[in-house]
One Martini backbone bead per residue (centre of mass of N, CA, C, O) as a GRO file, in nm:
protein
  246
    1MET     BB    1   0.941  -2.238   2.378
    2THR     BB    2   0.610  -2.221   2.376
    3THR     BB    3   0.289  -2.385   2.472
    4ALA     BB    4  -0.044  -2.364   2.327
    5THR     BB    5  -0.391  -2.343   2.341
    6LEU     BB    6  -0.606  -2.274   2.073
    7THR     BB    7  -0.930  -2.105   2.129
    8ASP     BB    8  -0.839  -1.822   2.025
    9PRO     BB    9  -0.752  -1.550   1.887
   10ALA     BB   10  -0.432  -1.445   1.820
   11THR     BB   11  -0.191  -1.208   1.883
   12ALA     BB   12   0.099  -1.039   1.838
   13ARG     BB   13   0.108  -0.936   2.130
   14VAL     BB   14   0.098  -1.207   2.273
   15LEU     BB   15   0.342  -1.336   2.154
   16LEU     BB   16   0.559  -1.104   2.235
   17PHE     BB   17   0.419  -1.017   2.550
   18GLY     BB   18   0.186  -1.218   2.686
   19THR     BB   19  -0.031  -0.984   2.607
   20ASP     BB   20  -0.330  -0.777   2.525
   21THR     BB   21  -0.210  -0.542   2.665
   22PRO     BB   22  -0.084  -0.251   2.549
   23GLY     BB   23   0.111  -0.138   2.764
   24ASN     BB   24   0.361  -0.327   2.735
   25ALA     BB   25   0.421  -0.255   2.438
   26VAL     BB   26   0.448   0.051   2.472
   27ASP     BB   27   0.676   0.051   2.676
   28ALA     BB   28   0.882  -0.091   2.491
   29LEU     BB   29   0.873   0.107   2.256
   30ALA     BB   30   0.936   0.369   2.409
   31GLY     BB   31   1.209   0.261   2.527
   32SER     BB   32   1.348   0.231   2.256
   33LEU     BB   33   1.311   0.521   2.145
   34HIS     BB   34   1.475   0.643   2.380
   35GLY     BB   35   1.745   0.481   2.369
   36GLN     BB   36   1.798   0.571   2.061
   37GLY     BB   37   1.686   0.870   2.001
   38THR     BB   38   1.476   0.893   1.769
   39VAL     BB   39   1.297   1.134   1.837
   40GLY     BB   40   1.513   1.337   1.936
   41THR     BB   41   1.643   1.362   1.649
   42LEU     BB   42   1.387   1.468   1.498
   43LEU     BB   43   1.353   1.712   1.741
   44HIS     BB   44   1.586   1.871   1.682
   45GLY     BB   45   1.547   2.220   1.763
   46VAL     BB   46   1.282   2.168   1.956
   47PRO     BB   47   1.251   2.290   2.269
   48ARG     BB   48   0.936   2.220   2.346
   49LEU     BB   49   1.028   1.891   2.277
   50THR     BB   50   1.166   1.838   2.547
   51GLY     BB   51   1.176   1.600   2.768
   52ALA     BB   52   0.855   1.551   2.858
   53ALA     BB   53   0.753   1.601   2.570
   54GLY     BB   54   0.919   1.389   2.428
   55ARG     BB   55   0.804   1.146   2.588
   56ALA     BB   56   0.518   1.183   2.484
   57VAL     BB   57   0.580   1.139   2.185
   58GLU     BB   58   0.690   0.857   2.216
   59ARG     BB   59   0.423   0.730   2.317
   60GLU     BB   60   0.251   0.806   2.071
   61VAL     BB   61   0.415   0.638   1.872
   62ALA     BB   62   0.385   0.365   2.019
   63THR     BB   63   0.080   0.349   2.005
   64ALA     BB   64   0.053   0.349   1.693
   65LEU     BB   65   0.229   0.088   1.654
   66ASP     BB   66   0.056  -0.107   1.839
   67ARG     BB   67  -0.204  -0.150   1.666
   68GLN     BB   68  -0.078  -0.381   1.486
   69LEU     BB   69  -0.069  -0.601   1.734
   70GLY     BB   70  -0.402  -0.659   1.734
   71ARG     BB   71  -0.379  -0.870   1.522
   72ASP     BB   72  -0.424  -1.150   1.384
   73LEU     BB   73  -0.211  -1.382   1.309
   74PHE     BB   74  -0.371  -1.504   1.056
   75GLY     BB   75  -0.406  -1.234   0.910
   76PHE     BB   76  -0.105  -1.229   0.802
   77ALA     BB   77  -0.169  -1.496   0.605
   78ALA     BB   78  -0.356  -1.415   0.371
   79ALA     BB   79  -0.171  -1.392   0.124
   80GLY     BB   80  -0.086  -1.694   0.128
   81TRP     BB   81  -0.378  -1.821   0.116
   82SER     BB   82  -0.474  -1.678  -0.154
   83ARG     BB   83  -0.246  -1.893  -0.310
   84TYR     BB   84  -0.419  -2.142  -0.232
   85ALA     BB   85  -0.566  -2.344  -0.444
   86ALA     BB   86  -0.776  -2.504  -0.260
   87LEU     BB   87  -0.898  -2.244  -0.131
   88THR     BB   88  -0.985  -2.087  -0.381
   89ALA     BB   89  -1.168  -2.296  -0.492
   90ALA     BB   90  -1.360  -2.304  -0.246
   91ALA     BB   91  -1.433  -2.001  -0.267
   92ARG     BB   92  -1.575  -2.014  -0.542
   93ARG     BB   93  -1.795  -2.217  -0.461
   94THR     BB   94  -1.900  -2.033  -0.196
   95ARG     BB   95  -1.965  -1.734  -0.275
   96GLY     BB   96  -2.292  -1.757  -0.374
   97ASP     BB   97  -2.337  -1.952  -0.093
   98ALA     BB   98  -2.448  -1.927   0.227
   99SER     BB   99  -2.477  -2.263   0.281
  100SER     BB  100  -2.185  -2.309   0.205
  101GLU     BB  101  -1.934  -2.565   0.297
  102GLU     BB  102  -1.574  -2.616   0.330
  103VAL     BB  103  -1.329  -2.877   0.376
  104VAL     BB  104  -0.965  -2.836   0.412
  105ALA     BB  105  -0.678  -3.003   0.357
  106LEU     BB  106  -0.354  -2.913   0.456
  107ALA     BB  107  -0.049  -2.884   0.382
  108ASP     BB  108   0.240  -2.848   0.487
  109HIS     BB  109   0.338  -2.511   0.586
  110ARG     BB  110   0.479  -2.179   0.504
  111ILE     BB  111   0.452  -1.841   0.633
  112THR     BB  112   0.557  -1.505   0.536
  113SER     BB  113   0.527  -1.193   0.726
  114THR     BB  114   0.534  -0.835   0.650
  115CYS     BB  115   0.518  -0.536   0.864
  116SER     BB  116   0.540  -0.158   0.779
  117PRO     BB  117   0.487   0.073   0.976
  118ARG     BB  118   0.430   0.437   0.984
  119VAL     BB  119   0.539   0.736   1.158
  120ASP     BB  120   0.468   1.071   1.130
  121LEU     BB  121   0.627   1.378   1.190
  122LEU     BB  122   0.490   1.693   1.309
  123VAL     BB  123   0.564   2.054   1.302
  124ASP     BB  124   0.354   2.280   1.232
  125GLY     BB  125   0.292   2.083   0.964
  126ALA     BB  126   0.590   1.988   0.949
  127PRO     BB  127   0.799   1.757   0.844
  128VAL     BB  128   1.065   1.562   1.044
  129GLY     BB  129   0.976   1.256   1.013
  130SER     BB  130   1.016   0.896   1.078
  131VAL     BB  131   0.877   0.583   1.205
  132ARG     BB  132   0.976   0.233   1.175
  133MET     BB  133   0.805  -0.074   1.177
  134GLU     BB  134   0.887  -0.432   1.210
  135LEU     BB  135   0.689  -0.727   1.128
  136THR     BB  136   0.779  -1.071   1.159
  137LEU     BB  137   0.616  -1.372   1.042
  138VAL     BB  138   0.643  -1.721   1.112
  139ILE     BB  139   0.427  -1.977   0.973
  140GLU     BB  140   0.381  -2.313   1.087
  141LEU     BB  141   0.190  -2.581   0.933
  142ALA     BB  142   0.018  -2.879   1.080
  143GLY     BB  143  -0.258  -3.056   1.017
  144ILE     BB  144  -0.463  -2.865   0.874
  145VAL     BB  145  -0.817  -2.758   0.888
  146ALA     BB  146  -1.022  -2.588   0.671
  147VAL     BB  147  -1.281  -2.332   0.665
  148VAL     BB  148  -1.513  -2.253   0.414
  149ARG     BB  149  -1.707  -1.934   0.369
  150GLN     BB  150  -1.790  -1.717   0.142
  151ALA     BB  151  -1.472  -1.681   0.056
  152ARG     BB  152  -1.381  -1.769   0.361
  153LEU     BB  153  -1.175  -1.799   0.620
  154VAL     BB  154  -1.326  -1.914   0.941
  155ALA     BB  155  -1.155  -2.186   1.018
  156LEU     BB  156  -0.967  -2.404   1.236
  157ARG     BB  157  -0.862  -2.762   1.245
  158ALA     BB  158  -0.654  -2.892   1.412
  159GLY     BB  159  -0.346  -2.931   1.468
  160SER     BB  160  -0.053  -2.716   1.414
  161CYS     BB  161   0.148  -2.417   1.523
  162THR     BB  162   0.429  -2.209   1.443
  163VAL     BB  163   0.539  -1.895   1.584
  164THR     BB  164   0.751  -1.625   1.462
  165GLY     BB  165   0.849  -1.318   1.616
  166THR     BB  166   0.965  -0.991   1.488
  167LEU     BB  167   1.067  -0.679   1.641
  168THR     BB  168   1.124  -0.351   1.494
  169VAL     BB  169   1.296  -0.021   1.539
  170ASP     BB  170   1.486   0.105   1.326
  171ARG     BB  171   1.648  -0.186   1.321
  172GLU     BB  172   1.573  -0.247   1.623
  173LYS     BB  173   1.553  -0.495   1.834
  174ILE     BB  174   1.303  -0.584   2.061
  175VAL     BB  175   1.159  -0.878   1.980
  176GLN     BB  176   1.175  -1.247   2.009
  177ARG     BB  177   0.925  -1.506   1.937
  178SER     BB  178   0.804  -1.844   2.021
  179ARG     BB  179   0.504  -2.042   1.931
  180ARG     BB  180   0.302  -2.315   2.014
  181TYR     BB  181  -0.004  -2.426   1.858
  182ASP     BB  182  -0.288  -2.601   1.951
  183LEU     BB  183  -0.577  -2.765   1.769
  184PRO     BB  184  -0.840  -2.932   1.898
  185GLY     BB  185  -1.033  -2.737   1.754
  186ALA     BB  186  -1.223  -2.484   1.668
  187VAL     BB  187  -1.103  -2.177   1.515
  188GLY     BB  188  -1.191  -1.871   1.492
  189LEU     BB  189  -1.169  -1.575   1.248
  190ARG     BB  190  -1.375  -1.385   1.305
  191ASN     BB  191  -1.444  -1.241   0.995
  192GLY     BB  192  -1.244  -1.359   0.824
  193ILE     BB  193  -1.054  -1.455   0.534
  194PRO     BB  194  -1.011  -1.336   0.236
  195LEU     BB  195  -0.949  -1.519  -0.085
  196LEU     BB  196  -1.089  -1.293  -0.319
  197ALA     BB  197  -0.997  -0.985  -0.320
  198ASP     BB  198  -0.890  -0.972  -0.643
  199GLU     BB  199  -1.185  -1.061  -0.716
  200ALA     BB  200  -1.459  -1.042  -0.896
  201ASP     BB  201  -1.772  -1.071  -0.894
  202PRO     BB  202  -1.987  -1.259  -1.035
  203PRO     BB  203  -2.247  -1.266  -1.223
  204ALA     BB  204  -2.556  -1.321  -1.234
  205ALA     BB  205  -2.776  -1.508  -1.347
  206GLY     BB  206  -2.836  -1.356  -1.677
  207VAL     BB  207  -2.714  -1.072  -1.670
  208GLY     BB  208  -2.517  -1.070  -1.909
  209ARG     BB  209  -2.728  -1.127  -2.131
  210GLU     BB  210  -2.916  -0.888  -2.068
  211ALA     BB  211  -2.709  -0.667  -2.117
  212ARG     BB  212  -2.636  -0.729  -2.402
  213ALA     BB  213  -2.919  -0.715  -2.520
  214GLY     BB  214  -2.962  -0.425  -2.440
  215ALA     BB  215  -2.738  -0.304  -2.607
  216GLU     BB  216  -2.833  -0.399  -2.877
  217THR     BB  217  -3.105  -0.254  -2.867
  218GLU     BB  218  -2.987   0.035  -2.853
  219ARG     BB  219  -2.839   0.007  -3.141
  220LEU     BB  220  -3.114  -0.033  -3.260
  221PRO     BB  221  -3.343   0.055  -3.459
  222ARG     BB  222  -3.639   0.127  -3.508
  223ALA     BB  223  -3.901   0.044  -3.672
  224GLY     BB  224  -3.829   0.224  -3.980
  225GLU     BB  225  -3.609   0.443  -3.924
  226SER     BB  226  -3.400   0.391  -4.146
  227ALA     BB  227  -3.592   0.442  -4.395
  228VAL     BB  228  -3.679   0.726  -4.312
  229ALA     BB  229  -3.396   0.851  -4.310
  230ARG     BB  230  -3.330   0.800  -4.610
  231ALA     BB  231  -3.572   0.943  -4.729
  232ARG     BB  232  -3.504   1.230  -4.615
  233ALA     BB  233  -3.227   1.256  -4.751
  234GLU     BB  234  -3.329   1.235  -5.044
  235THR     BB  235  -3.526   1.467  -5.031
  236ALA     BB  236  -3.317   1.693  -4.963
  237ARG     BB  237  -3.159   1.649  -5.249
  238LEU     BB  238  -3.408   1.744  -5.383
  239PRO     BB  239  -3.550   1.950  -5.576
  240ARG     BB  240  -3.768   2.169  -5.594
  241THR     BB  241  -4.057   2.247  -5.722
  242GLY     BB  242  -3.981   2.483  -5.988
  243HIS     BB  243  -3.633   2.502  -5.944
  244ARG     BB  244  -3.526   2.446  -6.210
  245GLY     BB  245  -3.340   2.470  -6.456
  246ALA     BB  246  -3.310   2.529  -6.804
   0.00000   0.00000   0.00000
């Protein structure tokens, strides 16, 4: 296991392949697909997609799978952090105030995240099968201080974390690697991680009361309308003058 100082957001690609250049990961994924004969099996019976054409398809599939590896490591932990009570409470307090920021000391904890993207293969518009990749990350955090702003986790300060990543394609393990990251200062999380994604924004102050008052006003008849309507109904039921029976 290697140790690195985390000064910028790290990606799953860097963790697993040591570089954020897509080429290395694509090569490894394409090599695995070819070695397993995954794409070749799916394309069996399609003569024009054998040989060099089949290798080209393998690389396209590998490129599509690789896009998931460009995400921030901590972005994979979003679901776990959104259930962390201290963070969600800070998120609610800062949601409506752009100038508000809260710093939350987190207890040591572990988050496990699994991502399972799938690439479907079609020949002349007809599906012939799919290739599934599974990326599992185990993130162990110790002594972490989180910064929350506008309901988002925007930075991590101090502490350390250990991340173990396992990448498989159609259940065949491609690579597994662990790395420890030290956080000597603040590490920004790009656009931040939303902590209240499943919660609707609260109404602005007074909006709810005004809306309810407006609805009640719409349901009330205008002054005198009710009496006029009843009078008209009574008048309609009265026989006209001079038309009573003997």
